C-alpha positions as CSV (number, residue, x, y, z in Angstrom):
1,M,-5.6,-16.9,6.8
2,L,-9.0,-16.7,5.3
3,L,-7.6,-15.7,1.9
4,R,-5.2,-18.6,2.0
5,K,-8.2,-21.0,2.6
6,I,-10.1,-19.4,-0.3
7,K,-7.1,-19.9,-2.6
8,H,-6.9,-23.6,-1.7
9,I,-10.6,-24.0,-2.4
10,A,-10.2,-22.2,-5.7
11,R,-7.3,-24.4,-6.8
12,Y,-9.4,-27.4,-6.1
13,R,-12.6,-26.1,-7.8
14,L,-11.0,-24.2,-10.7
15,G,-8.1,-26.6,-11.4
16,D,-9.5,-27.5,-14.8
17,D,-9.7,-23.9,-15.9
18,E,-6.2,-22.5,-15.8
19,P,-7.0,-19.0,-17.2
20,L,-9.8,-18.5,-14.7
21,L,-7.7,-19.8,-11.8
22,S,-4.9,-17.5,-12.8
23,E,-7.2,-14.5,-13.0
24,F,-8.7,-15.4,-9.6
25,E,-5.3,-15.7,-8.0
26,Q,-4.1,-12.4,-9.4
27,T,-7.2,-10.6,-8.2
28,V,-6.9,-12.1,-4.7
29,K,-3.2,-11.0,-4.7
30,R,-4.2,-7.4,-5.5
31,I,-7.0,-7.5,-2.9
32,D,-4.6,-8.8,-0.3
33,A,-2.0,-6.0,-1.0
34,M,-4.7,-3.3,-0.7
35,R,-6.2,-4.9,2.4
36,D,-2.8,-4.8,4.2
37,L,-2.4,-1.1,3.4
38,L,-6.0,0.0,4.1
39,V,-6.8,-2.2,7.2
40,H,-3.4,-2.7,8.8
41,G,-1.8,0.7,8.0
42,Y,-1.9,3.5,10.5
43,W,-3.3,6.5,8.6
44,E,-2.5,10.1,9.6
45,V,-4.6,12.9,8.2
46,D,-4.2,16.5,9.2
47,E,-7.8,17.7,8.8
48,S,-6.8,21.3,9.5
49,C,-4.5,21.5,6.4
50,D,-5.9,21.1,2.9
51,T,-2.5,20.9,1.3
52,C,-0.8,18.6,3.8
53,P,-0.1,15.1,2.5
54,V,-1.7,12.0,4.1
55,R,0.7,9.6,5.7
56,V,0.3,5.9,6.3
57,R,2.5,3.7,8.4
58,D,2.5,0.2,7.1
59,F,3.4,-2.5,9.6
60,K,5.0,-5.2,7.5
61,M,8.4,-6.8,7.6
62,K,10.8,-6.0,4.8
63,R,14.5,-6.0,4.4
64,E,16.1,-2.7,3.9
65,G,19.8,-1.7,4.1
66,G,20.8,-5.1,5.4
67,Q,18.3,-4.9,8.3
68,W,14.8,-5.9,8.9
69,Q,12.3,-3.1,9.1
70,D,8.8,-3.6,10.5
71,L,7.5,-0.2,9.8
72,T,7.4,1.7,6.5
73,E,5.9,5.1,6.0
74,T,4.3,6.3,2.8
75,T,3.3,9.8,2.0
76,F,0.3,10.2,-0.2
77,T,-0.2,13.4,-2.1
78,E,-3.5,14.2,-3.7
79,R,-2.3,12.7,-6.9
80,K,-1.2,9.5,-5.2
81,L,-4.5,9.3,-3.3
82,T,-6.4,9.7,-6.6
83,H,-4.4,6.9,-8.1
84,L,-5.0,4.7,-5.0
85,V,-8.8,5.2,-5.3
86,E,-8.6,4.4,-9.0
87,R,-6.7,1.1,-8.2
88,L,-9.5,0.3,-5.8
89,R,-12.1,0.9,-8.5
90,E,-10.1,-1.3,-10.9
91,I,-10.0,-4.1,-8.3
92,G,-13.8,-3.8,-7.8
93,A,-14.3,-4.1,-11.6
94,D,-12.0,-7.1,-11.6
95,V,-14.0,-8.8,-8.8
96,D,-17.3,-8.1,-10.7
97,R,-15.9,-9.5,-13.9
98,L,-14.5,-12.6,-12.0
99,I,-17.9,-13.2,-10.3
100,G,-19.6,-13.1,-13.7
101,R,-17.1,-15.7,-15.1
102,L,-17.6,-17.9,-12.0
103,H,-21.4,-17.7,-12.4
104,G,-21.0,-18.7,-16.1
105,R,-19.2,-21.9,-15.3
C-alpha cells in the first residue's frame, strides 16, 4: 500500500523526467519483490546442519497446473543464498544512485 502511494507521488513529481521515473519504478519493483520474500516468507533454517539448505515458504498467489496455489517453497543452497545477498547489495547500490540523482534535480 505504501509503495503504491510512493509510486503515485513519483509519477506526479518525476513526470517530466521519463528516464529517472523509469529507473525509480524499476528500483521500487525490485525492492517490492525482495520485500515479499524477506518479510512475508516463512524461513526455515536447520542450525544443527551446516550443509542443509535453507527453505522459505512464500505466501503469494500464483496459478500452477490449472489451479491457484497460495504457497510456494523455495530451497536455497549456499550458492543461491550468496546470489540473493548479492542482489540485495545491487538493490542497495541502485537506491544510493537513485537518491543521488533525485538530490541533483
